[in-house]
C-alpha positions in Angstrom: 0.0 0.0 0.0 1.3 3.4 -0.9 1.7 5.5 2.3 3.1 8.9 3.2 5.4 9.3 6.1 5.6 12.7 7.8 8.2 13.1 10.5 8.6 16.3 12.6 12.1 16.2 14.1 12.8 17.7 17.5 14.9 20.8 17.0 17.5 20.2 19.7 17.9 16.5 18.8 18.2 17.4 15.1 20.8 20.0 15.8 22.9 17.4 17.6 22.3 15.0 14.7 23.6 17.6 12.3 26.7 18.3 14.4 27.4 14.6 14.9 26.6 13.5 11.3 23.8 11.2 12.5 20.9 13.0 10.8 22.0 12.5 7.2 23.1 8.9 8.0 19.7 8.0 9.5 17.8 9.7 6.7 19.9 7.9 4.1 19.5 4.6 5.8 15.7 5.1 5.9 15.5 6.0 2.3 17.7 3.0 1.3 15.3 0.7 3.1 12.0 2.2 1.9 13.1 3.4 -1.6 10.6 6.3 -1.6 9.0 7.3 -4.9 9.3 10.9 -3.5 11.0 12.5 -0.6 10.8 16.1 0.5 12.5 18.1 3.4 11.6 21.4 4.8 10.1 23.3 7.7 6.6 22.5 8.9 4.9 23.5 12.2 8.2 25.3 13.1 10.5 22.3 12.9 12.5 20.3 10.5 10.2 17.9 8.7 10.5 15.1 6.1 7.8 13.7 3.9 8.3 10.4 2.1 5.9 8.4 -0.1 6.6 4.7 -0.4 5.1 1.3 -0.7 4.6 -0.4 2.7 4.1 -4.1 2.2 3.1 -4.8 5.8 2.5 -2.7 8.9 5.1 -4.8 10.8 7.7 -2.8 8.8 7.0 0.3 11.0 9.1 -0.5 14.1 12.4 -1.2 12.3 11.8 1.7 9.9 10.8 4.3 12.4 12.7 3.6 15.6 15.8 5.6 14.7 13.6 8.7 14.1 12.0 8.2 17.5 15.1 7.4 19.5 17.6 9.7 17.9 15.5 12.7 17.0 12.4 12.5 19.2 10.4 12.6 16.0 6.6 12.9 15.8 5.7 10.5 13.1 2.5 10.0 11.1 2.0 7.4 8.3 -1.2 7.7 6.2 -2.4 5.8 3.2 -2.3 7.9 0.0 -3.0 7.5 -3.7 -1.9 9.0 -6.9 -4.2 10.4 -9.6 -4.7 7.0 -11.2 -5.6 5.5 -7.8 -8.1 8.2 -7.2 -9.7 7.8 -10.6 -9.9 4.0 -10.0 -11.5 4.5 -6.6 -14.0 7.0 -7.9 -15.0 4.7 -10.8 -15.7 2.0 -8.2 -18.3 4.3 -6.6 -20.5 4.1 -9.6 
């Protein structure tokens, strides 16, 4: 299932991650594992944030994928199912 990950990173923890080099390492490791079709980074709600769209095969993937974000950056994480335009069109056709 296509999902969107949104992670707000704690400012102090992310600052330390930048100084130590952990932040780019953790993000690269995450992207290597999930192979996102899209990844974006920027400020949201006043903190560093990343958004990644990827295919999650099973919800049991969440703990190993997200634990570094929680433990190292005190991240607030959301994962939500999403669809692209073709998925929306297919879903709307099914309503008829």
